[in-house]
Every structure is written in C-alpha cells, then in structure tokens.
Phi, psi and omega in degrees: 000322178296324180293319178295322179296320178297317180296323180294319178296319178297321179295333179275357177087016180272139173263134184206163174251174178297324180295316179299316179297320180296315180298320181292319178296316178298323177297319177298315178301316180296316180298316178298319180296319178295319179297316179296319177301316179298316181297315181296308191274330182265339183244295188295308184293323177296320178297314179295325179296316178297319178297321180291322180293326179282337184286147177267356182279131185294326187292327180293316179293323180296320180297321181284323179297328179269007175059038180295309184291329176297317182286328174295318179298317179294324177294320178296322177299321176297319179295320180295319177298319178300314180293317179299318180300320179292332180276321188267326186268154179295139179291153176059040174243158181296323181296315178300316181298316181291317180298315181292324178296315180296319180294323177296315179297319178301310182296318179298317181300312184281337170295318177297314180295325177294322176296319176300316181297320179297315179294319178296320178295318177297324178293319177297319180294318182293332180294339177266359179256119182297326182285344181253351185300324185283345183284139179282062186290328182300313179296320179294318179294323177294326175296317178297320178299318180297314179297315180298321178297317179298317180298315181294321178299316179297316179294323179294314178298321178300318179293324181291318185265354178069030179243161179292142176301333180295326177295319179294319179297320178295326177289327179291338180300326179285345181253022183303317182298318179294317179299317179297323180290315182292318184256030183300307182296315177298323180292314177297319178295322178297312180296317180295319179299319179295318179294317179298319181287314184294323182266003179053047183275330185203144176212163180299134182099347178288150173271113182252136176234117182219085186302328183297337178247008179067027182258126177204091182173200184272138175284122182251344180199133174243104182255186183294316185248345183221155172239126181262133181236124175270109181289168183292340175270013176073008172279162180248127175250133178254122181246132175301137183300319182292340178293334179289343176263320183280330179249171179262151176212162179252127177251120184273012181300323179302322178297317180291322179291325178289335179080016179214142180245137189285139168251122177220087183222149183234156172243147181259119182265135175293120185294336183287349181259002179281129182204169176287152175279134173276170178298324178295319178297317181297317180296321180291318181288338178295341179290342177284122186302322182287340184261338186304310180299320181295313183295318179298313181295313183292320180296322177294317179298314182293317180298317179296319181295315181293324179290319180296326181264359175052053178283146172276101186281001176292337174263126183291348179278347182267148173073187180252144181218158174279142175248158179292327180289316178296321178294321178294322178298318178294321178297318183295323177294317178297323179297316179294322180292338181274349183272132180284341181271010176245130181289121181273345181271354177251173184304131178223115183223148164234106189238152180260130182265185180291125179289153180209189178295345179268005178109193180256115180284130175242113190254136173262123178234106183206175180234132177284162180273009178222155176251359180290134189300308184299315180294321178299314180295322179297316180297313181299315180296320180298319179297314184281334170300316180295320180298313181298322184284329186268348181307315181300335178297337180256007181072026182251154178229150172286147173264128176209155180293146180300142179247178178300325179295320178296316179294325178296317178296320179295318179295319179297320179294321179294319179296317180297322180294316179295321178295322179294321179294318179296320180295319180294321180294325180286000000 
C-alpha cells in the first residue's frame, strides 16, 4: 500500500523522499485511527450508554459502570492500527514491526482490562441475586484475573522479543521454584477457594468462628488470598484463605438452616436440700398445672410398685419415693414443652450431671424457635429467671460460693447469739 501511495504521489508531480512518504503514511494511519476513535466514543458508546440508562436490566448498567464497552472499543482500535500498518507500511521494515508490536501490546492490555471489567460486572450482578450471593465468586474471579494476567504477560513478552509463547513457557519451567515462591499465597488461595466452593464449606454471609485467628462473626468477603470477617464488635478480621483448609473452623450456617439455636446452660443445686417429697408437698405441688399429670402418674406407679413388693414404708430407705429434685426436673421439662418459642421437634433434655463440691448440675438442653441473637438471649434469660424464682417451691436452693453479704449475716448472727447468752447469764 505504501508503494502504491508513492506511485500516486509521483503521478501528481510531487517530489518526495522515503522519509516524507513514511511520515505521510503514518499521518494517514493516525487520521483514520482518530476518526474511528471519534465514531466509537462520540457516537456508538454514547448511544449504548443512553440505552443502558433507560434500561431496567441490571446487567446493562453494570457493564457501563465497569467501562466494559469502552475498553473493548480501545482494544478494537489497537487491532485496527495493526491491520492498517500491515496495509500501508512496507513489509519487513523496522517501522512496521514497531507499529504492529505496539498495537499488539495495546490490544492485549485493553483485552485484559475488558476481561477484568466483565468479571467485575458479573460480580456486581451476582450480588443482587439471592441464589448467587453465597457463592465465593470474588475469589474465583480473582483467580481467573491472575491466570489471565499471566497469559497476557507471556503473550506481550512474546510479541516484544518476536518468539513463540511456547519458547517462553519452556523457559519458565526452569523458574518453577521462583514462580512458586512469588505466587505462593495466590496459588494456595486458588486451591483453597476451589475446595471451599466445591465442598460448600463457606460462603458470604455465614457466621464463622475461628479462635486461632480471633475471628467470630459474619463473612463479608471471600477473596483469592484472604477472607474478611466482620466480628460482633464490628472489627474486621482477615483470615488467609488457605488457613480455612489447613486449620479447623466452625460454620454456624447449619444452625441458621435448622431454624433453631441451642440452649445449653446449667444451674447448680445445693445437694443438702435434696429430699423426699412428703404428702403435704405432693398435694401442694399438684396445684401446679404442669405437674399434676406427672405427679398422678408417678404416684400410681410408685404405689403399685411398693405394694407389689410389700415394702415397709415406715422406713424411708424402703421402696421408691418421689424427690423434690426429680419432680423439679420433670416440671422443668414440662415447662419447656409448654413454651412456643422452644422447638419441640429438636432435642429437648433436662439432665442431671455429675455432682461435685460445687453442687449438683442440672442442665437445660433445648433449641429456641429463632436464630436471632437478641431474641435467643431473651428466651434463654426468661427460662432461667423462671428457674431461679421457682426453685424454692420445690424446697431447693442454688449452690454458690459465699459472698460478703453471707459473711456479714453470719457475723451478725454470731453477735446476736453472744448477746443473748450474756443477757441470760445476767
């Protein structure tokens, strides 16, 4: 094309040198490129931008916000310059080689940036889709970006030195150790991200607990090399992605999916207050609506058992009897079963633990009908408020270490006793 251009100039009677012809050809290439740039950016992209603003579809706006079409247009301009150089410039010249090399690098750069824009736009779109929110797309997309960057760098170096990319790849084989060292965290993060995604181990929005890293809160971001956790005190903890595979962590998603949160708390009963129920105690406790069916059934069973075995009930060591602790345990289970905010389809226990010097532990094991933290704490507190208040009805006491108030009462009692003795002696 440059030769034809030279012949045309000669036919017009112009005198020129090769340099003049080269400058004019480059000027033509530049003018055509400017014209194409104007058409793309002033006409086509503006038209598409207006269409996107009018559209109600999220993906169109996301593509423009991330400048996808702008970068595609710039990449196309680089390709057009490459084609123009091949048409206008003399083949096998240094100028042609340099222009085409620069245009190739230009096109590769904006193709890479366009790919980044596409991935970012897809990530923005997925954030608005409830079915896609839980997927660790950010980490996967960052992995794709890393791979794409490496590929573009190899192609760019290949264009600069004029060698096949396969030759560069064969040379990189000898630098595997260096590459592994430099890209250790991204490679480990990539493998961890794939495992987390494939095994559905973690997703954005999960409650993660990992004491070794001080993480206890909601997962807000899963990236290639890090996972961000917003703790309950609103601080942010960053955990290496590969640590979620190499170390153990607790994911509370199962609790949220089950729709119930566990209560596992115990009260310590003073062992010295455990005793058999008297007839008066049984009659009084029967007035409790939750206890009446239990007491009637148990008293009939115990009476039948004692009569069948002909026990001498004048001795409290003979036969079977109701105790205040056992009756309270049955009452507490009936109380939990009567509450609508306790899940009846999940495990519900009131169990007695191993007694010790700290008393007899009586543990409540149940699940609330909500997973919301504030509601869960209110339900749990309400249950144990009731337990503390109703214990004296069964003749039971909590076991607790003596406090200053206890010592003060003991001292006052001792003083009163001594004063009474002195008064009697006088």
